[in-house]
C-alpha positions as CSV (number, residue, x, y, z in Angstrom):
1,M,46.6,3.8,2.0
2,W,49.5,6.1,1.4
3,E,53.0,5.0,0.7
4,G,55.4,6.5,3.2
5,E,58.3,8.7,2.6
6,N,59.7,8.0,-0.8
7,P,62.6,9.8,-2.6
8,L,60.6,9.6,-5.8
9,Y,58.0,11.9,-4.3
10,N,60.3,14.3,-2.4
11,N,59.9,12.2,0.7
12,M,56.2,13.2,0.8
13,P,53.6,10.4,1.4
14,H,51.7,9.9,-1.8
15,C,48.4,8.1,-2.3
16,G,48.2,4.5,-3.2
17,Y,44.4,4.7,-2.8
18,L,41.6,5.9,-0.6
19,I,38.1,4.6,-0.4
20,V,35.3,5.9,1.8
21,W,31.9,4.1,2.0
22,V,28.7,3.6,3.9
23,E,27.0,0.2,4.4
24,L,23.4,0.7,3.3
25,N,22.3,-2.8,4.5
26,S,23.7,-6.3,4.5
27,N,24.2,-6.4,0.7
28,E,24.7,-2.7,-0.4
29,M,27.3,0.0,0.0
30,A,28.0,3.4,-1.6
31,G,30.8,5.8,-1.5
32,A,33.8,7.2,-3.4
33,L,37.3,6.1,-4.2
34,C,40.5,7.5,-5.6
35,G,43.9,6.2,-6.6
36,Y,46.1,5.5,-9.6
37,S,45.3,3.1,-12.4
38,D,48.0,1.2,-14.3
39,G,45.4,-0.5,-16.6
40,I,44.5,0.1,-20.2
41,F,44.1,3.8,-19.5
42,P,46.7,4.7,-16.8
43,G,46.1,7.7,-14.7
44,F,44.3,9.1,-11.7
45,V,40.9,7.6,-10.8
46,W,38.4,9.6,-8.7
47,E,34.9,8.0,-8.7
48,K,31.6,7.7,-6.9
49,F,30.4,4.1,-6.6
50,Y,27.4,2.0,-5.6
51,A,27.9,-1.7,-5.0
52,Q,25.6,-4.7,-4.4
53,Y,27.0,-8.0,-3.2
54,S,26.0,-11.4,-1.9
55,D,28.1,-13.9,0.0
56,K,31.1,-11.5,0.1
57,K,31.1,-11.3,-3.7
58,L,30.2,-8.3,-5.9
59,T,27.1,-8.7,-7.9
60,S,27.0,-5.1,-9.3
61,L,29.4,-2.1,-9.1
62,L,28.2,1.1,-10.6
63,I,31.0,3.5,-11.5
64,D,30.6,6.2,-14.2
65,Y,28.0,4.9,-16.6
66,W,29.1,1.2,-16.3
67,D,28.4,-1.8,-14.1
68,K,31.9,-2.9,-13.7
69,V,30.9,-6.4,-12.7
70,S,28.6,-7.2,-15.7
71,G,30.3,-4.8,-18.1
72,E,26.9,-3.3,-19.1
73,E,26.3,0.4,-19.7
74,T,23.9,1.9,-17.2
75,G,22.9,4.9,-19.3
76,G,23.7,8.5,-19.2
77,S,27.2,10.0,-19.5
78,D,28.2,9.9,-15.8
79,F,27.5,8.2,-12.6
80,E,23.8,8.0,-11.8
81,A,23.0,6.9,-8.3
82,P,20.0,4.6,-7.9
83,S,18.4,7.2,-5.5
84,D,18.8,10.7,-4.1
85,K,19.8,9.2,-0.8
86,I,22.7,7.2,-2.4
87,N,23.8,10.2,-4.4
88,K,24.0,12.3,-1.2
89,I,26.1,9.5,0.5
90,C,28.4,9.4,-2.5
91,T,28.8,13.2,-2.6
92,A,29.6,13.2,1.2
93,A,32.2,10.4,0.6
94,E,33.8,12.6,-2.1
95,E,34.0,15.5,0.4
96,E,35.7,13.2,2.9
97,L,38.3,12.3,0.2
98,R,39.0,16.0,-0.3
99,L,39.8,16.3,3.5
100,W,42.8,13.9,3.0
101,H,44.8,15.2,0.1
102,D,46.8,18.3,-0.4
103,E,45.5,19.7,-3.6
104,N,48.4,22.2,-4.0
105,A,51.0,19.4,-3.6
106,W,48.9,17.3,-6.0
107,F,49.3,19.8,-8.8
108,D,53.0,20.4,-8.0
109,E,54.0,16.8,-7.6
110,D,51.5,15.2,-10.1
111,Q,50.7,12.8,-7.3
112,L,47.9,12.7,-4.7
113,V,49.7,13.8,-1.5
114,L,48.5,13.4,2.0
115,R,47.8,16.6,4.0
116,S,50.5,16.9,6.6
117,E,48.0,17.5,9.4
118,R,46.3,14.1,8.7
119,I,49.5,12.0,9.2
120,Q,48.8,11.5,12.9
121,D,45.5,9.8,12.0
122,L,47.3,6.9,10.2
123,W,49.4,4.0,11.3
124,V,52.6,2.7,9.6
125,D,52.7,-0.9,8.5
126,T,55.8,-3.0,7.8
127,N,56.2,-1.7,4.2
128,N,56.3,1.9,5.5
129,D,52.8,2.4,4.1
130,L,50.5,4.8,6.0
131,I,47.1,3.3,6.6
132,L,43.8,4.6,8.0
133,S,42.2,1.6,9.6
134,K,38.8,2.7,11.0
135,D,36.8,-0.1,9.2
136,Y,37.5,-2.8,6.8
137,H,35.2,-4.4,4.3
138,P,36.0,-7.7,2.6
139,L,35.1,-6.3,-0.8
140,V,37.5,-3.3,-0.7
141,N,40.2,-4.9,-2.8
142,S,37.6,-6.2,-5.3
143,I,36.0,-2.8,-5.7
144,L,39.4,-1.1,-6.2
145,N,40.4,-3.7,-8.7
146,H,37.2,-3.3,-10.7
147,A,37.7,0.5,-10.6
148,G,41.2,-0.1,-12.2
149,I,43.2,1.0,-9.2
150,A,46.4,-0.8,-8.8
151,I,46.8,-2.2,-5.3
152,A,49.2,-4.5,-3.6
153,E,47.7,-7.7,-2.2
């Protein structure tokens, strides 16, 4: 989700958040996400993730070396996927994220900026937000919130 033209960002769409995932089965998903956090440590968040859930509720969310649901350390100093297959999925999801943002504008504007050639792939909602709506998962907001990404409900 990108916020539309905004004078604060030189009228360039800037990123609210982006999440890319693959459903592994009826209770697992893996992918990558990015966006801006306004939590304890404000700043840009770019992470691989692996989630498990039951009855539309997260039971585990691995990001970095933490399970964001239980609060327990998972070991290591960085994200460790439970398998090579999941690691490949997460890496491919990160590559998809890179297809959407303009890295040069990101450094110039200190904001994640949508590549101009991708605008036609999005639709505009009533708040002038640009949204890619290929799929939706009921846990997206929960995953983003656990990752510390500020989103509007």
